[in-house]
C-alpha positions as CSV (number, residue, x, y, z in Angstrom):
1,X,-23.4,-11.6,-19.1
2,X,-26.0,-14.2,-20.0
3,X,-29.7,-13.3,-19.5
4,X,-31.0,-16.7,-18.4
5,X,-32.5,-18.5,-15.4
6,X,-29.5,-17.5,-13.3
7,X,-29.9,-13.7,-13.9
8,X,-33.7,-13.2,-14.4
9,X,-36.2,-12.1,-11.8
10,X,-39.6,-14.0,-11.5
11,X,-41.2,-11.9,-14.3
12,X,-38.7,-13.1,-16.8
13,X,-36.6,-9.9,-17.0
14,X,-33.0,-9.3,-16.2
15,X,-32.8,-8.8,-12.5
16,X,-31.7,-5.3,-11.5
17,X,-29.3,-6.8,-8.9
18,X,-27.5,-8.7,-11.6
19,X,-27.0,-5.4,-13.5
20,X,-25.6,-3.8,-10.4
21,X,-23.2,-6.7,-9.8
22,X,-22.0,-6.6,-13.3
23,X,-21.5,-2.8,-13.2
24,X,-19.7,-2.7,-9.8
25,X,-17.4,-5.6,-10.9
26,X,-16.5,-3.7,-14.1
27,X,-16.0,-0.4,-12.3
28,X,-13.9,-2.0,-9.5
29,X,-11.6,-3.7,-12.0
30,X,-11.2,-0.4,-14.0
31,X,-10.5,1.5,-10.8
32,X,-7.9,-1.0,-9.7
33,X,-6.2,-0.8,-13.1
34,X,-6.0,3.0,-12.8
35,X,-3.9,2.6,-9.7
36,X,-1.6,0.3,-11.7
37,X,-2.1,-2.4,-9.1
38,X,-0.5,-0.3,-6.3
39,X,-3.6,0.6,-4.3
40,X,-6.8,-1.1,-3.2
41,X,-10.2,0.3,-4.3
42,X,-13.6,-0.3,-2.7
43,X,-17.1,0.7,-3.7
44,X,-18.8,3.5,-1.8
45,X,-22.0,3.9,-3.8
46,X,-23.8,2.5,-6.8
47,X,-26.7,4.4,-8.6
48,X,-28.7,2.4,-11.1
49,X,-31.3,3.6,-13.6
50,X,-32.9,0.7,-15.5
51,X,-34.3,2.1,-18.7
52,X,-35.1,-1.0,-20.8
53,X,-35.8,-4.6,-20.1
54,X,-33.7,-7.5,-21.3
55,X,-35.5,-10.9,-21.5
56,X,-32.9,-13.2,-23.2
57,X,-29.5,-13.3,-24.9
58,X,-26.5,-11.5,-23.4
59,X,-25.8,-8.0,-22.1
60,X,-22.5,-6.3,-21.9
61,X,-21.1,-3.4,-19.8
62,X,-19.2,-0.5,-21.3
63,X,-17.2,1.5,-18.7
64,X,-16.2,5.2,-18.9
65,X,-14.3,7.2,-16.3
66,X,-16.1,10.4,-15.2
67,X,-13.6,11.4,-12.5
68,X,-10.3,10.0,-11.4
69,X,-9.1,11.9,-8.3
70,X,-6.5,11.3,-5.7
71,X,-8.9,9.5,-3.4
72,X,-12.1,8.9,-5.3
73,X,-13.1,7.7,-8.8
74,X,-16.5,7.9,-10.5
75,X,-17.3,5.5,-13.3
76,X,-20.3,5.3,-15.6
77,X,-21.2,1.8,-16.8
78,X,-23.8,1.4,-19.5
79,X,-25.4,-2.1,-19.7
80,X,-26.2,-2.8,-23.3
81,X,-28.1,-5.4,-25.2
82,X,-27.0,-5.2,-28.8
83,X,-27.0,-1.4,-29.3
84,X,-29.8,-0.6,-26.9
85,X,-29.1,0.7,-23.4
86,X,-30.8,-1.4,-20.7
87,X,-29.3,0.4,-17.7
88,X,-27.0,3.3,-16.8
89,X,-25.1,2.9,-13.6
90,X,-22.6,5.1,-11.7
91,X,-20.1,3.6,-9.4
92,X,-18.2,5.7,-6.8
93,X,-15.0,4.1,-5.6
94,X,-12.5,5.1,-2.9
95,X,-8.8,4.3,-3.0
96,X,-7.7,2.9,0.3
97,X,-4.0,2.5,0.8
98,X,-0.9,1.1,-0.7
99,X,-1.0,-2.7,-1.3
100,X,1.2,-4.4,1.2
101,X,2.4,-7.9,0.4
102,X,2.6,-10.0,3.5
103,X,4.9,-13.1,3.5
104,X,3.5,-16.0,5.5
C-alpha cells in the first residue's frame, strides 16, 4: 500500500486507520480462502499495535493464521516497511453460513 497523501494523517505519518483497513482486508481474504469459497466470513474484532512510523514509500502486509476453528479464525497481520515492522494487528473473523447463490 502506498504511503502518500491518501494514507497519511496530518503529521505526515501513515494513518493508523489505513493500517487497519489493509490488515482487515488481508485477513478477510485469507479467511474466505480457508473456507474454499463455501462460506462467508465477517470481521468481529481488530486489535492494532503501531510500533514504528512510516512516512513515505510503500508498506506491505504479511498474514499468518493463529487459529482456524469451526466458527472462528484468528489472523496476525504484520505491516512491514522494508524489513521493519510498522504495526502488528490481529483480526478475529467469524464464519457465517454456507454461500447461497440466488438466481434473479
